C-alpha positions as CSV (number, residue, x, y, z in Angstrom):
1,M,100.3,19.5,-78.3
2,V,102.4,22.0,-80.0
3,W,104.2,19.9,-82.0
4,Q,101.3,18.0,-83.3
5,A,99.9,21.6,-84.2
6,V,103.2,22.1,-86.2
7,E,103.6,19.0,-88.3
8,A,99.8,18.2,-88.8
9,R,99.8,22.3,-90.3
10,G,96.3,22.3,-88.3
11,S,94.5,21.3,-85.0
12,P,96.2,18.8,-83.3
13,D,93.9,16.0,-82.2
14,P,94.3,15.8,-78.4
15,T,94.0,12.2,-77.7
16,D,96.6,10.9,-80.4
17,P,99.3,10.7,-78.2
18,R,103.3,11.2,-79.0
19,S,105.1,9.6,-76.1
20,R,108.3,10.6,-78.3
21,E,108.4,14.4,-78.7
22,A,107.2,14.3,-75.2
23,A,110.4,11.7,-74.3
24,V,112.8,14.2,-76.3
25,L,111.5,16.9,-74.5
26,N,111.4,15.7,-71.1
27,T,114.9,14.3,-71.1
28,G,116.0,17.7,-72.8
29,I,115.1,19.4,-69.5
30,L,116.6,17.4,-67.4
31,V,119.8,16.9,-69.0
32,F,119.7,21.1,-69.1
33,R,118.6,21.5,-65.6
34,E,121.5,18.8,-64.1
35,G,123.5,21.1,-66.6
36,L,123.3,24.2,-65.2
37,E,123.9,23.2,-61.9
38,A,127.5,21.4,-62.7
39,I,127.9,25.0,-64.3
40,L,127.2,26.8,-61.8
41,V,129.4,24.8,-59.8
42,L,132.2,24.9,-62.1
43,A,132.0,29.1,-62.3
44,S,132.2,28.8,-58.1
45,I,135.7,27.2,-58.7
46,T,137.1,28.7,-61.1
47,A,136.4,32.3,-60.3
48,S,139.0,33.1,-58.9
49,L,141.6,30.9,-60.7
50,V,142.3,34.3,-63.1
51,G,146.5,35.3,-63.9
52,A,148.9,33.4,-62.6
53,N,146.2,30.8,-61.3
54,G,144.5,30.5,-64.8
55,I,146.7,27.5,-65.4
56,H,145.0,25.5,-62.8
57,R,141.6,25.9,-64.6
58,R,143.1,22.7,-66.9
59,P,143.0,20.5,-63.9
60,V,139.2,21.6,-63.5
61,A,138.3,21.3,-66.9
62,A,140.2,17.8,-67.3
63,G,137.8,16.4,-63.8
64,S,135.1,17.8,-65.6
65,V,135.9,15.9,-69.6
66,L,136.6,12.4,-66.8
67,G,132.9,13.4,-64.8
68,F,131.0,13.4,-68.5
69,L,133.1,9.8,-69.4
70,A,132.4,8.6,-66.3
71,T,128.2,9.3,-66.3
72,V,128.7,7.6,-69.8
73,A,130.0,3.9,-68.6
74,T,127.2,4.6,-65.5
75,W,125.0,4.7,-67.8
76,F,126.0,2.0,-69.9
77,V,125.9,-0.3,-66.8
78,A,123.3,0.9,-65.5
79,V,121.4,-0.7,-68.4
80,G,123.2,-3.8,-68.1
81,I,122.1,-4.2,-65.1
82,L,118.9,-3.7,-65.9
83,S,118.6,-6.0,-68.7
84,A,120.3,-8.8,-66.5
85,I,117.4,-8.5,-64.4
86,D,114.4,-11.5,-65.3
87,A,111.4,-9.8,-64.1
88,P,108.7,-8.7,-66.2
89,A,108.7,-5.8,-68.0
90,L,105.7,-4.2,-66.3
91,D,107.1,-4.7,-63.2
92,L,110.5,-3.3,-64.6
93,Q,108.8,-0.2,-65.6
94,A,107.0,0.2,-62.0
95,A,110.3,0.2,-60.2
96,T,112.3,2.7,-62.6
97,G,109.3,4.8,-62.6
98,L,109.7,4.6,-58.8
99,L,113.6,5.7,-58.9
100,A,112.9,8.7,-61.8
101,I,110.0,10.0,-59.3
102,G,112.5,9.8,-56.0
103,V,115.2,11.6,-58.6
104,L,113.2,14.3,-59.2
105,L,111.7,14.6,-56.0
106,V,115.4,15.0,-54.9
107,V,115.8,17.6,-58.4
108,M,112.8,19.5,-57.4
109,N,113.5,20.1,-53.5
110,W,114.1,23.3,-53.1
111,F,115.1,22.9,-49.1
112,F,117.5,20.7,-50.5
113,H,119.2,22.6,-52.6
114,R,119.1,25.6,-50.7
115,I,121.8,23.1,-48.6
116,Y,122.9,22.2,-51.7
117,W,124.2,25.2,-53.0
118,T,125.6,26.3,-49.2
119,G,126.9,23.2,-48.6
120,W,128.2,21.0,-51.3
121,I,129.2,24.3,-53.2
122,S,130.8,25.7,-50.0
123,M,132.8,22.4,-49.2
124,Q,134.4,22.5,-53.2
125,N,135.7,26.1,-52.6
126,R,137.0,25.5,-49.1
127,H,139.2,22.1,-51.0
128,R,140.3,24.0,-54.0
129,R,141.4,27.5,-51.4
130,N,143.4,24.2,-49.2
131,L,145.0,22.9,-52.4
132,M,146.3,26.2,-53.7
133,E,147.2,27.8,-49.9
134,R,148.4,24.1,-48.0
135,S,149.6,22.1,-50.7
136,S,153.5,22.5,-52.0
137,S,153.2,19.7,-54.4
138,R,152.4,20.5,-57.7
139,R,151.2,17.8,-58.2
140,R,148.7,17.3,-55.7
141,I,147.2,20.4,-56.6
142,Y,146.6,19.2,-60.0
143,W,145.3,15.8,-59.0
144,G,143.2,17.6,-55.5
145,L,141.6,20.2,-58.9
146,V,141.0,17.0,-61.3
147,T,138.7,15.2,-58.6
148,L,136.9,18.9,-57.8
149,G,136.0,18.9,-61.4
150,F,135.1,15.3,-61.9
151,A,132.6,15.6,-58.8
152,S,131.0,18.5,-59.9
153,V,130.2,16.8,-63.4
154,Y,129.7,13.6,-61.8
155,R,127.1,14.2,-59.1
156,E,124.7,15.4,-61.4
157,G,125.4,12.7,-64.2
158,V,124.5,9.8,-62.1
159,E,121.3,11.5,-61.1
160,V,120.3,12.1,-64.7
161,V,120.8,7.7,-65.0
162,L,118.7,7.3,-62.9
163,F,115.8,9.0,-64.0
164,L,116.6,8.4,-67.7
165,Q,116.2,4.1,-67.1
166,S,112.2,4.8,-66.6
167,I,112.0,6.5,-69.9
168,R,114.1,3.9,-71.9
169,L,111.6,1.1,-71.0
170,K,109.1,2.7,-72.2
171,V,111.0,4.8,-75.7
172,G,113.7,3.0,-76.1
173,S,117.4,4.2,-76.0
174,R,117.3,6.2,-79.7
175,T,114.4,8.6,-78.1
176,V,116.5,9.5,-75.0
177,L,119.6,10.1,-76.5
178,L,118.2,13.0,-78.6
179,G,116.5,14.3,-75.5
180,V,120.2,13.9,-73.8
181,V,122.0,15.8,-77.3
182,L,119.4,18.6,-76.9
183,G,120.2,19.0,-73.0
184,L,123.8,19.2,-73.8
185,V,123.1,21.3,-76.7
186,L,121.9,24.3,-74.0
187,T,124.7,23.7,-71.3
188,A,126.7,23.7,-73.9
189,I,125.7,27.6,-74.8
190,V,125.5,27.9,-71.3
191,G,128.8,26.8,-70.1
192,A,130.5,28.7,-72.9
193,L,128.8,32.0,-72.1
194,T,129.7,31.4,-68.4
195,L,132.9,29.8,-68.0
196,V,134.7,31.1,-71.6
197,A,133.0,34.5,-72.1
198,H,132.6,34.9,-68.7
199,R,128.6,36.4,-69.7
200,R,126.5,37.3,-66.5
201,L,123.1,35.3,-66.7
202,P,120.4,35.1,-65.3
203,Y,120.8,31.8,-63.5
204,K,118.2,31.8,-60.7
205,R,115.5,32.4,-63.3
206,M,117.2,29.4,-65.4
207,L,116.6,27.2,-63.0
208,V,112.8,28.4,-61.1
209,L,111.9,27.9,-65.0
210,T,113.4,24.4,-66.1
211,G,112.0,24.1,-62.0
212,V,108.7,24.3,-63.4
213,M,108.7,22.2,-66.3
214,L,110.1,19.5,-63.8
215,G,107.5,19.7,-61.2
216,A,104.9,19.2,-64.4
217,V,107.1,16.1,-65.5
218,L,107.0,15.3,-61.9
219,V,103.5,15.2,-61.6
220,V,102.5,13.3,-65.3
221,M,105.6,10.8,-64.1
222,V,103.5,10.2,-61.3
223,G,100.5,9.2,-62.7
224,E,102.1,7.1,-65.3
225,S,104.1,5.0,-62.5
226,V,100.7,5.0,-60.3
227,Q,99.2,3.2,-64.0
228,E,102.3,1.1,-63.9
229,M,102.1,-0.1,-60.8
230,Q,98.5,-0.8,-61.3
231,Q,99.0,-2.4,-64.1
232,A,101.6,-5.1,-62.3
233,L,99.0,-5.3,-60.1
234,W,101.5,-3.7,-57.0
235,L,99.0,-1.0,-56.1
236,R,94.4,-1.5,-56.0
237,T,92.7,0.3,-58.3
238,T,89.6,2.1,-56.7
239,P,87.6,4.2,-59.3
240,V,86.1,7.3,-58.6
241,R,82.4,9.0,-60.7
242,I,84.2,11.9,-62.1
243,S,84.4,12.3,-66.0
244,I,87.6,13.0,-66.9
245,P,88.7,13.3,-70.7
246,A,90.5,10.5,-72.5
247,W,93.4,13.8,-73.8
248,M,94.1,14.0,-69.9
249,G,95.1,10.9,-69.5
250,T,96.7,10.4,-72.6
251,W,99.0,14.0,-71.6
252,L,98.7,14.2,-68.4
253,S,98.3,10.7,-66.8
254,V,95.2,12.2,-64.8
255,F,93.4,8.4,-64.9
256,P,89.6,8.4,-62.9
257,N,90.5,5.9,-60.4
258,L,91.4,7.2,-56.3
259,E,95.0,6.3,-55.8
260,T,96.4,8.4,-59.4
261,I,94.8,11.3,-58.0
262,V,95.6,11.4,-54.8
263,A,100.0,10.2,-56.0
264,Q,99.8,13.1,-58.5
265,G,98.2,15.7,-55.8
266,V,100.2,15.0,-53.0
267,A,103.5,15.3,-55.7
268,A,102.7,19.1,-56.8
269,A,101.8,19.2,-52.7
270,L,105.5,18.2,-51.7
271,V,107.0,20.4,-54.7
272,L,105.0,23.8,-54.2
273,G,105.2,23.0,-50.1
274,S,108.9,22.9,-50.4
275,Y,109.1,26.1,-52.4
276,L,106.8,27.9,-50.2
277,G,108.6,26.7,-47.1
278,A,111.9,27.5,-48.5
279,S,110.5,30.9,-49.8
280,Y,109.5,31.4,-45.9
281,L,112.5,30.6,-44.5
282,R,114.2,32.7,-46.4
283,V,112.6,36.1,-47.6
284,W,109.3,36.4,-45.1
285,R,110.0,35.8,-42.1
286,P,113.2,38.1,-42.4
287,R,111.4,40.7,-43.8
288,H,108.7,40.3,-41.3
289,R,111.4,40.5,-39.2
290,K,112.9,43.9,-40.4
291,E,116.1,42.0,-41.2
292,A,117.5,41.2,-44.4
293,P,116.7,38.3,-46.6
294,A,118.9,35.4,-46.8
295,Y,119.7,36.0,-50.8
296,R,122.1,38.0,-52.8
297,P,121.4,39.6,-56.0
298,V,122.8,37.5,-58.7
299,A,126.2,38.2,-59.6
300,P,128.9,37.6,-62.3
301,P,130.7,34.7,-62.8
302,V,133.9,36.3,-60.5
303,A,132.3,35.2,-57.5
304,V,133.5,32.8,-55.2
305,E,130.4,31.6,-53.0
306,P,127.0,30.5,-53.8
307,G,125.4,33.1,-52.9
308,D,126.5,35.5,-54.9
309,L,125.6,33.9,-57.7
310,G,122.4,34.2,-56.8
311,L,120.9,31.1,-55.1
């Protein structure tokens, strides 16, 4: 609606759908979010590669590039598989919508991300330390660091590819490409500041902000997916006697039926409950027991553990 107001130079029509602009924004948010996570993993891996070890940053960078190229290849494979499936369009949209919701639920799960930062990043750092300390072969060190860089990027890339298939089926590849470019530009800026200029950035705030935005995207996508499943006759439709303005259906996918309202409420409760639960275990319970909260202040990217990045 903000985009409409700028474009129309006046009050926007709340019942006029602008799915293209919304899809670009949603795509850009997710790509930036996943790109930010990949940058933080790479920053943790390369933090101690300074001085004489600075040369080992190159294989990590090479692996990152390979991970990005593999993500692009995975995109075309996913598109090819979906194109080869002989199924009604509504069934495909409903299925990919469920897949996208699953990806977003994983991305938005604060418990998962706590395990992610303490487990995945620490494991990557252990691999890097083992390579540097125990490997006598330069070739083994090189390819080991290439693998670390590859895994750090490709892991996030696969999530993006799976999520974007639902949007692609609705608005087309060109619109998705615009959103990807937007997300990659923002990611490149943060990556340059973090990995090249070694600037301290509010990583945690950026993750929380993009998380809140993705939470809104999740609730809307759940409403869309439920409607698609109803149109594909996967779900029944139970009308409710509630007056819901047409613009809420257009922009927020809130429709006057029980299935949509319940599904969106459950999605919002899952994300909010996961966040509150993680906050209770990490901050509120230790504070109640007069213990130190289970996090550290944000530190510059010279740290080597996820906690030192303020996550």
